[in-house]
All heavy atoms as TSV, in Angstrom:
chain	resi	resn	atom	element	x	y	z
A	1	MET	N	N	25.772	-65.910	18.578
A	1	MET	CA	C	25.414	-64.540	18.864
A	1	MET	C	C	25.617	-63.687	17.611
A	1	MET	O	O	26.472	-63.970	16.792
A	1	MET	CB	C	26.270	-64.021	20.015
A	1	MET	CG	C	25.754	-62.776	20.639
A	1	MET	SD	S	26.571	-62.473	22.220
A	1	MET	CE	C	25.156	-61.991	23.142
A	2	ALA	N	N	24.862	-62.621	17.487
A	2	ALA	CA	C	24.934	-61.752	16.318
A	2	ALA	C	C	26.240	-60.969	16.302
A	2	ALA	O	O	26.835	-60.709	17.347
A	2	ALA	CB	C	23.756	-60.793	16.311
A	3	GLN	N	N	26.645	-60.604	15.101
A	3	GLN	CA	C	27.844	-59.793	14.936
A	3	GLN	C	C	27.503	-58.538	14.163
A	3	GLN	O	O	26.569	-58.514	13.362
A	3	GLN	CB	C	28.926	-60.557	14.177
A	3	GLN	CG	C	29.662	-61.571	14.985
A	3	GLN	CD	C	30.958	-61.975	14.296
A	3	GLN	OE1	O	31.117	-61.821	13.097
A	3	GLN	NE2	N	31.890	-62.489	15.063
A	4	ILE	N	N	28.285	-57.491	14.400
A	4	ILE	CA	C	28.164	-56.264	13.628
A	4	ILE	C	C	29.528	-55.909	13.062
A	4	ILE	O	O	30.562	-56.315	13.589
A	4	ILE	CB	C	27.629	-55.081	14.462
A	4	ILE	CG1	C	28.530	-54.801	15.665
A	4	ILE	CG2	C	26.201	-55.296	14.881
A	4	ILE	CD1	C	28.209	-53.505	16.379
A	5	GLN	N	N	29.498	-55.172	11.958
A	5	GLN	CA	C	30.722	-54.647	11.380
A	5	GLN	C	C	30.626	-53.136	11.466
A	5	GLN	O	O	29.628	-52.550	11.052
A	5	GLN	CB	C	30.868	-55.078	9.927
A	5	GLN	CG	C	32.114	-54.557	9.273
A	5	GLN	CD	C	32.299	-55.109	7.872
A	5	GLN	OE1	O	31.566	-55.991	7.451
A	5	GLN	NE2	N	33.256	-54.592	7.170
A	6	VAL	N	N	31.636	-52.509	12.021
A	6	VAL	CA	C	31.664	-51.054	12.139
A	6	VAL	C	C	32.768	-50.510	11.243
A	6	VAL	O	O	33.850	-51.088	11.142
A	6	VAL	CB	C	31.858	-50.584	13.598
A	6	VAL	CG1	C	30.637	-50.893	14.420
A	6	VAL	CG2	C	33.072	-51.204	14.227
A	7	LYS	N	N	32.474	-49.395	10.587
A	7	LYS	CA	C	33.416	-48.759	9.675
A	7	LYS	C	C	33.507	-47.289	10.036
A	7	LYS	O	O	32.482	-46.624	10.232
A	7	LYS	CB	C	32.921	-48.912	8.235
A	7	LYS	CG	C	33.817	-48.287	7.198
A	7	LYS	CD	C	33.263	-48.539	5.807
A	7	LYS	CE	C	34.147	-47.946	4.746
A	7	LYS	NZ	N	33.604	-48.174	3.397
A	8	LEU	N	N	34.713	-46.780	10.142
A	8	LEU	CA	C	34.937	-45.371	10.463
A	8	LEU	C	C	34.792	-44.556	9.184
A	8	LEU	O	O	35.630	-44.660	8.286
A	8	LEU	CB	C	36.322	-45.176	11.084
A	8	LEU	CG	C	36.663	-43.786	11.589
A	8	LEU	CD1	C	35.715	-43.373	12.702
A	8	LEU	CD2	C	38.099	-43.728	12.070
A	9	VAL	N	N	33.735	-43.763	9.066
A	9	VAL	CA	C	33.483	-43.003	7.845
A	9	VAL	C	C	33.730	-41.506	8.017
A	9	VAL	O	O	33.776	-40.773	7.031
A	9	VAL	CB	C	32.051	-43.230	7.311
A	9	VAL	CG1	C	31.888	-44.657	6.843
A	9	VAL	CG2	C	31.013	-42.879	8.338
A	10	ARG	N	N	33.845	-41.038	9.265
A	10	ARG	CA	C	34.186	-39.641	9.527
A	10	ARG	C	C	35.371	-39.604	10.468
A	10	ARG	O	O	35.515	-40.458	11.331
A	10	ARG	CB	C	33.004	-38.903	10.142
A	10	ARG	CG	C	31.832	-38.755	9.173
A	10	ARG	CD	C	30.756	-37.896	9.749
A	10	ARG	NE	N	31.310	-36.618	10.182
A	10	ARG	CZ	C	30.923	-35.434	9.708
A	10	ARG	NH1	N	30.002	-35.366	8.803
A	10	ARG	NH2	N	31.458	-34.333	10.177
A	11	SER	N	N	36.192	-38.601	10.317
A	11	SER	CA	C	37.418	-38.499	11.098
A	11	SER	C	C	37.144	-38.171	12.554
A	11	SER	O	O	36.195	-37.464	12.893
A	11	SER	CB	C	38.305	-37.418	10.485
A	11	SER	OG	O	39.456	-37.243	11.272
A	12	ALA	N	N	38.026	-38.669	13.413
A	12	ALA	CA	C	37.946	-38.368	14.846
A	12	ALA	C	C	38.759	-37.121	15.202
A	12	ALA	O	O	38.799	-36.722	16.367
A	12	ALA	CB	C	38.439	-39.562	15.653
A	13	ILE	N	N	39.366	-36.485	14.216
A	13	ILE	CA	C	40.095	-35.243	14.457
A	13	ILE	C	C	39.096	-34.169	14.871
A	13	ILE	O	O	37.991	-34.099	14.356
A	13	ILE	CB	C	40.864	-34.805	13.184
A	13	ILE	CG1	C	41.941	-35.819	12.852
A	13	ILE	CG2	C	41.452	-33.402	13.356
A	13	ILE	CD1	C	42.656	-35.545	11.547
A	14	ASP	N	N	39.481	-33.339	15.806
A	14	ASP	CA	C	38.642	-32.260	16.337
A	14	ASP	C	C	37.432	-32.777	17.112
A	14	ASP	O	O	36.424	-32.085	17.249
A	14	ASP	CB	C	38.163	-31.320	15.222
A	14	ASP	CG	C	38.842	-29.972	15.289
A	14	ASP	OD1	O	39.675	-29.784	16.188
A	14	ASP	OD2	O	38.536	-29.119	14.440
A	15	ARG	N	N	37.530	-33.989	17.611
A	15	ARG	CA	C	36.485	-34.563	18.467
A	15	ARG	C	C	37.018	-34.607	19.891
A	15	ARG	O	O	38.235	-34.603	20.106
A	15	ARG	CB	C	36.111	-35.970	18.015
A	15	ARG	CG	C	35.618	-36.062	16.597
A	15	ARG	CD	C	34.276	-35.414	16.455
A	15	ARG	NE	N	33.876	-35.429	15.050
A	15	ARG	CZ	C	32.769	-34.899	14.611
A	15	ARG	NH1	N	31.930	-34.307	15.433
A	15	ARG	NH2	N	32.477	-34.946	13.335
A	16	PRO	N	N	36.148	-34.681	20.876
A	16	PRO	CA	C	36.619	-34.797	22.258
A	16	PRO	C	C	37.473	-36.046	22.459
A	16	PRO	O	O	37.296	-37.062	21.767
A	16	PRO	CB	C	35.329	-34.902	23.067
A	16	PRO	CG	C	34.290	-34.277	22.210
A	16	PRO	CD	C	34.697	-34.572	20.796
A	17	GLU	N	N	38.397	-35.971	23.382
A	17	GLU	CA	C	39.322	-37.079	23.646
A	17	GLU	C	C	38.565	-38.374	23.964
A	17	GLU	O	O	38.990	-39.462	23.577
A	17	GLU	CB	C	40.251	-36.713	24.792
A	17	GLU	CG	C	41.369	-37.694	25.030
A	17	GLU	CD	C	42.354	-37.780	23.866
A	17	GLU	OE1	O	42.552	-36.776	23.167
A	17	GLU	OE2	O	42.926	-38.864	23.674
A	18	ARG	N	N	37.446	-38.254	24.643
A	18	ARG	CA	C	36.652	-39.430	24.995
A	18	ARG	C	C	36.159	-40.160	23.742
A	18	ARG	O	O	36.166	-41.392	23.679
A	18	ARG	CB	C	35.474	-38.994	25.862
A	18	ARG	CG	C	34.645	-40.121	26.389
A	18	ARG	CD	C	33.538	-39.576	27.283
A	18	ARG	NE	N	32.711	-40.648	27.762
A	18	ARG	CZ	C	32.630	-41.022	29.024
A	18	ARG	NH1	N	33.345	-40.399	29.937
A	18	ARG	NH2	N	31.848	-41.996	29.381
A	19	GLN	N	N	35.741	-39.416	22.733
A	19	GLN	CA	C	35.280	-40.033	21.491
A	19	GLN	C	C	36.440	-40.666	20.731
A	19	GLN	O	O	36.297	-41.740	20.149
A	19	GLN	CB	C	34.565	-39.010	20.612
A	19	GLN	CG	C	33.223	-38.586	21.176
A	19	GLN	CD	C	32.507	-37.592	20.297
A	19	GLN	OE1	O	32.949	-37.297	19.189
A	19	GLN	NE2	N	31.411	-37.059	20.798
A	20	LYS	N	N	37.604	-40.014	20.747
A	20	LYS	CA	C	38.782	-40.581	20.085
A	20	LYS	C	C	39.149	-41.920	20.707
A	20	LYS	O	O	39.462	-42.883	19.998
A	20	LYS	CB	C	39.973	-39.628	20.189
A	20	LYS	CG	C	39.832	-38.378	19.364
A	20	LYS	CD	C	41.056	-37.492	19.553
A	20	LYS	CE	C	40.905	-36.181	18.823
A	20	LYS	NZ	N	42.079	-35.327	18.976
A	21	ARG	N	N	39.107	-41.996	22.043
A	21	ARG	CA	C	39.444	-43.246	22.729
A	21	ARG	C	C	38.405	-44.322	22.469
A	21	ARG	O	O	38.745	-45.504	22.363
A	21	ARG	CB	C	39.589	-42.997	24.221
A	21	ARG	CG	C	40.827	-42.214	24.563
A	21	ARG	CD	C	40.973	-42.045	26.046
A	21	ARG	NE	N	42.149	-41.238	26.348
A	21	ARG	CZ	C	42.354	-40.667	27.509
A	21	ARG	NH1	N	41.486	-40.814	28.491
A	21	ARG	NH2	N	43.432	-39.947	27.709
A	22	THR	N	N	37.148	-43.936	22.349
A	22	THR	CA	C	36.094	-44.901	22.050
A	22	THR	C	C	36.304	-45.502	20.671
A	22	THR	O	O	36.184	-46.713	20.485
A	22	THR	CB	C	34.708	-44.235	22.147
A	22	THR	OG1	O	34.544	-43.707	23.452
A	22	THR	CG2	C	33.608	-45.235	21.870
A	23	VAL	N	N	36.639	-44.660	19.692
A	23	VAL	CA	C	36.902	-45.144	18.336
A	23	VAL	C	C	38.089	-46.101	18.351
A	23	VAL	O	O	38.048	-47.164	17.732
A	23	VAL	CB	C	37.141	-43.954	17.380
A	23	VAL	CG1	C	37.708	-44.424	16.054
A	23	VAL	CG2	C	35.849	-43.184	17.160
A	24	GLN	N	N	39.145	-45.762	19.093
A	24	GLN	CA	C	40.315	-46.640	19.185
A	24	GLN	C	C	39.965	-47.962	19.848
A	24	GLN	O	O	40.431	-49.013	19.422
A	24	GLN	CB	C	41.429	-45.965	19.978
A	24	GLN	CG	C	42.294	-45.059	19.160
A	24	GLN	CD	C	43.481	-44.546	19.954
A	24	GLN	OE1	O	43.429	-44.468	21.181
A	24	GLN	NE2	N	44.542	-44.184	19.256
A	25	SER	N	N	39.141	-47.919	20.875
A	25	SER	CA	C	38.791	-49.152	21.581
A	25	SER	C	C	37.909	-50.065	20.738
A	25	SER	O	O	37.853	-51.272	20.985
A	25	SER	CB	C	38.114	-48.829	22.907
A	25	SER	OG	O	36.862	-48.244	22.685
A	26	LEU	N	N	37.247	-49.500	19.736
A	26	LEU	CA	C	36.483	-50.329	18.792
A	26	LEU	C	C	37.392	-50.955	17.738
A	26	LEU	O	O	36.927	-51.727	16.906
A	26	LEU	CB	C	35.391	-49.496	18.109
A	26	LEU	CG	C	34.176	-49.161	18.968
A	26	LEU	CD1	C	33.308	-48.125	18.270
A	26	LEU	CD2	C	33.382	-50.415	19.273
A	27	GLY	N	N	38.667	-50.621	17.759
A	27	GLY	CA	C	39.623	-51.202	16.816
A	27	GLY	C	C	39.715	-50.457	15.511
A	27	GLY	O	O	40.162	-51.012	14.510
A	28	LEU	N	N	39.308	-49.197	15.508
A	28	LEU	CA	C	39.327	-48.388	14.291
A	28	LEU	C	C	40.415	-47.338	14.406
A	28	LEU	O	O	40.415	-46.532	15.332
A	28	LEU	CB	C	37.965	-47.717	14.091
A	28	LEU	CG	C	36.783	-48.677	14.069
A	28	LEU	CD1	C	35.480	-47.903	14.117
A	28	LEU	CD2	C	36.838	-49.580	12.874
A	29	ASN	N	N	41.361	-47.361	13.475
A	29	ASN	CA	C	42.483	-46.435	13.538
A	29	ASN	C	C	42.421	-45.377	12.451
A	29	ASN	O	O	42.537	-44.196	12.730
A	29	ASN	CB	C	43.805	-47.184	13.437
A	29	ASN	CG	C	44.004	-48.135	14.590
A	29	ASN	OD1	O	43.664	-47.810	15.714
A	29	ASN	ND2	N	44.530	-49.314	14.314
A	30	LYS	N	N	42.242	-45.793	11.212
A	30	LYS	CA	C	42.254	-44.864	10.090
A	30	LYS	C	C	40.870	-44.794	9.463
A	30	LYS	O	O	40.018	-45.647	9.704
A	30	LYS	CB	C	43.263	-45.327	9.037
A	30	LYS	CG	C	44.687	-45.338	9.525
A	30	LYS	CD	C	45.614	-45.753	8.424
A	30	LYS	CE	C	47.060	-45.730	8.900
A	30	LYS	NZ	N	47.984	-46.095	7.828
A	31	MET	N	N	40.682	-43.786	8.632
A	31	MET	CA	C	39.421	-43.657	7.911
A	31	MET	C	C	39.182	-44.916	7.071
A	31	MET	O	O	40.116	-45.503	6.526
A	31	MET	CB	C	39.476	-42.443	6.975
A	31	MET	CG	C	39.472	-41.129	7.701
A	31	MET	SD	S	37.882	-40.735	8.384
A	31	MET	CE	C	36.941	-40.572	6.892
A	32	ASN	N	N	37.939	-45.333	6.976
A	32	ASN	CA	C	37.495	-46.495	6.214
A	32	ASN	C	C	38.008	-47.818	6.762
A	32	ASN	O	O	37.879	-48.843	6.096
A	32	ASN	CB	C	37.847	-46.367	4.721
A	32	ASN	CG	C	37.126	-45.218	4.074
A	32	ASN	OD1	O	35.940	-45.014	4.300
A	32	ASN	ND2	N	37.832	-44.430	3.286
A	33	SER	N	N	38.573	-47.825	7.957
A	33	SER	CA	C	38.960	-49.092	8.571
A	33	SER	C	C	37.710	-49.749	9.150
A	33	SER	O	O	36.752	-49.080	9.533
A	33	SER	CB	C	40.017	-48.887	9.651
A	33	SER	OG	O	39.536	-48.071	10.682
A	34	THR	N	N	37.711	-51.078	9.170
A	34	THR	CA	C	36.550	-51.815	9.645
A	34	THR	C	C	36.962	-52.772	10.750
A	34	THR	O	O	38.119	-53.178	10.845
A	34	THR	CB	C	35.886	-52.621	8.507
A	34	THR	OG1	O	36.831	-53.549	7.996
A	34	THR	CG2	C	35.393	-51.718	7.401
A	35	ALA	N	N	35.986	-53.129	11.569
A	35	ALA	CA	C	36.205	-54.106	12.627
A	35	ALA	C	C	34.892	-54.853	12.853
A	35	ALA	O	O	33.809	-54.296	12.651
A	35	ALA	CB	C	36.657	-53.426	13.911
A	36	GLN	N	N	35.007	-56.106	13.253
A	36	GLN	CA	C	33.829	-56.913	13.555
A	36	GLN	C	C	33.791	-57.182	15.045
A	36	GLN	O	O	34.818	-57.457	15.656
A	36	GLN	CB	C	33.877	-58.233	12.794
A	36	GLN	CG	C	33.753	-58.071	11.306
A	36	GLN	CD	C	33.785	-59.398	10.586
A	36	GLN	OE1	O	33.848	-60.445	11.211
A	36	GLN	NE2	N	33.745	-59.352	9.272
A	37	HIS	N	N	32.584	-57.111	15.602
A	37	HIS	CA	C	32.401	-57.319	17.033
A	37	HIS	C	C	31.153	-58.132	17.279
A	37	HIS	O	O	30.179	-58.040	16.520
A	37	HIS	CB	C	32.268	-55.988	17.772
A	37	HIS	CG	C	33.486	-55.128	17.730
A	37	HIS	ND1	N	34.584	-55.381	18.526
A	37	HIS	CD2	C	33.792	-54.039	16.996
A	37	HIS	CE1	C	35.512	-54.475	18.280
A	37	HIS	NE2	N	35.050	-53.646	17.359
A	38	GLU	N	N	31.181	-58.903	18.362
A	38	GLU	CA	C	29.975	-59.566	18.845
A	38	GLU	C	C	29.063	-58.499	19.450
A	38	GLU	O	O	29.535	-57.557	20.071
A	38	GLU	CB	C	30.320	-60.588	19.933
A	38	GLU	CG	C	31.134	-61.771	19.445
A	38	GLU	CD	C	30.314	-62.744	18.616
A	38	GLU	OE1	O	29.102	-62.875	18.869
A	38	GLU	OE2	O	30.893	-63.366	17.721
A	39	VAL	N	N	27.767	-58.667	19.271
A	39	VAL	CA	C	26.818	-57.707	19.835
A	39	VAL	C	C	26.645	-58.000	21.320
A	39	VAL	O	O	26.261	-59.100	21.705
A	39	VAL	CB	C	25.463	-57.795	19.105
A	39	VAL	CG1	C	24.452	-56.895	19.779
A	39	VAL	CG2	C	25.620	-57.422	17.648
A	40	ASN	N	N	26.982	-57.026	22.147
A	40	ASN	CA	C	26.735	-57.094	23.586
A	40	ASN	C	C	26.524	-55.666	24.079
A	40	ASN	O	O	26.806	-54.713	23.355
A	40	ASN	CB	C	27.862	-57.833	24.325
A	40	ASN	CG	C	29.198	-57.169	24.180
A	40	ASN	OD1	O	29.309	-55.952	24.274
A	40	ASN	ND2	N	30.235	-57.954	23.955
A	41	PRO	N	N	25.997	-55.497	25.263
A	41	PRO	CA	C	25.681	-54.140	25.733
A	41	PRO	C	C	26.859	-53.175	25.751
A	41	PRO	O	O	26.696	-51.990	25.440
A	41	PRO	CB	C	25.142	-54.374	27.143
A	41	PRO	CG	C	24.611	-55.764	27.119
A	41	PRO	CD	C	25.528	-56.518	26.204
A	42	SER	N	N	28.048	-53.644	26.080
A	42	SER	CA	C	29.189	-52.730	26.147
A	42	SER	C	C	29.592	-52.240	24.756
A	42	SER	O	O	29.885	-51.047	24.575
A	42	SER	CB	C	30.373	-53.385	26.855
A	42	SER	OG	O	30.837	-54.491	26.130
A	43	ILE	N	N	29.615	-53.131	23.777
A	43	ILE	CA	C	29.957	-52.742	22.407
A	43	ILE	C	C	28.890	-51.808	21.854
A	43	ILE	O	O	29.196	-50.788	21.226
A	43	ILE	CB	C	30.126	-53.988	21.502
A	43	ILE	CG1	C	31.350	-54.798	21.930
A	43	ILE	CG2	C	30.239	-53.572	20.031
A	43	ILE	CD1	C	32.680	-54.093	21.737
A	44	MET	N	N	27.619	-52.120	22.072
A	44	MET	CA	C	26.550	-51.275	21.552
A	44	MET	C	C	26.566	-49.895	22.209
A	44	MET	O	O	26.260	-48.895	21.559
A	44	MET	CB	C	25.187	-51.947	21.740
A	44	MET	CG	C	25.010	-53.192	20.876
A	44	MET	SD	S	25.431	-52.948	19.131
A	44	MET	CE	C	24.184	-51.783	18.636
A	45	GLY	N	N	26.957	-49.814	23.465
A	45	GLY	CA	C	27.084	-48.517	24.123
A	45	GLY	C	C	28.176	-47.677	23.497
A	45	GLY	O	O	28.012	-46.471	23.292
A	46	MET	N	N	29.305	-48.321	23.171
A	46	MET	CA	C	30.392	-47.590	22.515
A	46	MET	C	C	29.971	-47.134	21.121
A	46	MET	O	O	30.248	-46.003	20.715
A	46	MET	CB	C	31.652	-48.458	22.430
A	46	MET	CG	C	32.341	-48.650	23.742
A	46	MET	SD	S	33.980	-49.369	23.590
A	46	MET	CE	C	33.587	-51.072	23.290
A	47	VAL	N	N	29.293	-48.014	20.384
A	47	VAL	CA	C	28.843	-47.663	19.031
A	47	VAL	C	C	27.860	-46.495	19.093
A	47	VAL	O	O	27.948	-45.556	18.299
A	47	VAL	CB	C	28.209	-48.895	18.343
A	47	VAL	CG1	C	27.479	-48.488	17.075
A	47	VAL	CG2	C	29.279	-49.928	18.027
A	48	ASN	N	N	26.934	-46.527	20.034
A	48	ASN	CA	C	25.947	-45.452	20.140
A	48	ASN	C	C	26.576	-44.120	20.523
A	48	ASN	O	O	26.090	-43.066	20.109
A	48	ASN	CB	C	24.853	-45.822	21.146
A	48	ASN	CG	C	23.882	-46.821	20.584
A	48	ASN	OD1	O	23.681	-46.900	19.372
A	48	ASN	ND2	N	23.283	-47.612	21.454
A	49	SER	N	N	27.666	-44.153	21.271
A	49	SER	CA	C	28.280	-42.891	21.687
A	49	SER	C	C	29.033	-42.204	20.558
A	49	SER	O	O	29.263	-40.993	20.627
A	49	SER	CB	C	29.199	-43.108	22.886
A	49	SER	OG	O	30.316	-43.869	22.518
A	50	VAL	N	N	29.437	-42.945	19.528
A	50	VAL	CA	C	30.133	-42.333	18.382
A	50	VAL	C	C	29.445	-42.693	17.065
A	50	VAL	O	O	30.081	-42.761	16.021
A	50	VAL	CB	C	31.632	-42.749	18.344
A	50	VAL	CG1	C	32.396	-42.113	19.473
A	50	VAL	CG2	C	31.794	-44.246	18.345
A	51	LYS	N	N	28.139	-42.878	17.101
A	51	LYS	CA	C	27.404	-43.310	15.904
A	51	LYS	C	C	27.474	-42.306	14.769
A	51	LYS	O	O	27.322	-42.674	13.605
A	51	LYS	CB	C	25.959	-43.636	16.246
A	51	LYS	CG	C	25.152	-42.480	16.751
A	51	LYS	CD	C	23.780	-42.924	17.189
A	51	LYS	CE	C	23.056	-41.767	17.868
A	51	LYS	NZ	N	21.841	-42.200	18.492
A	52	HIS	N	N	27.738	-41.038	15.078
A	52	HIS	CA	C	27.847	-40.015	14.042
A	52	HIS	C	C	29.144	-40.142	13.240
A	52	HIS	O	O	29.283	-39.515	12.191
A	52	HIS	CB	C	27.743	-38.617	14.665
A	52	HIS	CG	C	28.708	-38.383	15.754
A	52	HIS	ND1	N	28.577	-38.935	17.022
A	52	HIS	CD2	C	29.849	-37.664	15.803
A	52	HIS	CE1	C	29.579	-38.550	17.776
A	52	HIS	NE2	N	30.375	-37.785	17.059
A	53	LEU	N	N	30.069	-40.967	13.702
A	53	LEU	CA	C	31.335	-41.183	12.993
A	53	LEU	C	C	31.386	-42.526	12.283
A	53	LEU	O	O	32.308	-42.767	11.498
A	53	LEU	CB	C	32.513	-41.127	13.984
A	53	LEU	CG	C	32.659	-39.877	14.840
A	53	LEU	CD1	C	33.799	-40.051	15.831
A	53	LEU	CD2	C	32.875	-38.660	13.980
A	54	LEU	N	N	30.420	-43.399	12.543
A	54	LEU	CA	C	30.485	-44.797	12.100
A	54	LEU	C	C	29.386	-45.148	11.117
A	54	LEU	O	O	28.347	-44.500	11.046
A	54	LEU	CB	C	30.351	-45.733	13.298
A	54	LEU	CG	C	31.318	-45.581	14.460
A	54	LEU	CD1	C	30.951	-46.561	15.560
A	54	LEU	CD2	C	32.740	-45.788	13.999
A	55	GLU	N	N	29.658	-46.221	10.402
A	55	GLU	CA	C	28.647	-46.906	9.592
A	55	GLU	C	C	28.576	-48.329	10.150
A	55	GLU	O	O	29.592	-49.002	10.227
A	55	GLU	CB	C	29.100	-46.922	8.135
A	55	GLU	CG	C	28.142	-47.557	7.173
A	55	GLU	CD	C	28.706	-47.485	5.762
A	55	GLU	OE1	O	28.642	-46.402	5.159
A	55	GLU	OE2	O	29.226	-48.509	5.276
A	56	VAL	N	N	27.391	-48.770	10.536
A	56	VAL	CA	C	27.232	-50.061	11.193
A	56	VAL	C	C	26.382	-50.975	10.317
A	56	VAL	O	O	25.317	-50.575	9.847
A	56	VAL	CB	C	26.560	-49.896	12.572
A	56	VAL	CG1	C	26.419	-51.231	13.264
A	56	VAL	CG2	C	27.345	-48.915	13.439
A	57	THR	N	N	26.869	-52.218	10.107
A	57	THR	CA	C	26.091	-53.209	9.361
A	57	THR	C	C	26.060	-54.499	10.159
A	57	THR	O	O	27.032	-54.848	10.842
A	57	THR	CB	C	26.714	-53.487	7.968
A	57	THR	OG1	O	28.064	-53.861	8.134
A	57	THR	CG2	C	26.626	-52.274	7.078
A	58	GLU	N	N	24.931	-55.194	10.087
A	58	GLU	CA	C	24.812	-56.487	10.764
A	58	GLU	C	C	25.323	-57.573	9.833
A	58	GLU	O	O	25.126	-57.534	8.638
A	58	GLU	CB	C	23.358	-56.758	11.136
A	58	GLU	CG	C	22.881	-55.949	12.306
A	58	GLU	CD	C	21.553	-56.424	12.839
A	58	GLU	OE1	O	21.308	-57.653	12.831
A	58	GLU	OE2	O	20.763	-55.576	13.231
A	59	LEU	N	N	25.965	-58.568	10.437
A	59	LEU	CA	C	26.493	-59.693	9.652
A	59	LEU	C	C	25.662	-60.933	9.892
A	59	LEU	O	O	24.953	-61.075	10.833
A	59	LEU	CB	C	27.939	-59.973	10.026
A	59	LEU	CG	C	28.902	-58.818	9.789
A	59	LEU	CD1	C	30.297	-59.197	10.254
A	59	LEU	CD2	C	28.950	-58.470	8.327
């Protein structure tokens, strides 16, 4: 299955609590932290909901 790498490029400070929790559930804690995930509908839904904070690359 395909994988993606997500990187937090904008801060979650001053964002709604729901977006902060989504970023945390993707495994991103600090700025410029990265995480790899298998592509599935639940992960892609989380990525799409905070896409303005992330940089996404396919592996």
